[in-house]
C-alpha angles and dihedrals in degrees: 000000000000119000130198117242090249090056092050091047091054092048090050091053090054096041115119101176130095126296119196126210121196127179112233122217115231120199123224090270093057098254129129124219094274091057097255115142118231101155125228124294136083116015116281124227130192114217127192136162118227093246096053093242092131140004130171147150119250135184117228135163091235142342094278090054090049090052091051091051092049092045089062090059097038106031095166100038129109104244114211121197 
């Protein structure tokens, strides 16, 4: 089933499960382990909820900043570091 971004956003706002945040390592060329290019810059974090509703990469200055960004999308979720 395909959902519109607005539908996913609403489900994320109501989501009460766990959301995991993991810092990704970027090599000197700007690539992560899987060979995807992100460039160099602010730290990169991979975010995924336990049900697979949403996953994404975000840039944040540190882990606390990443949590704040994720909290905007998942205000009721349990964020695991």
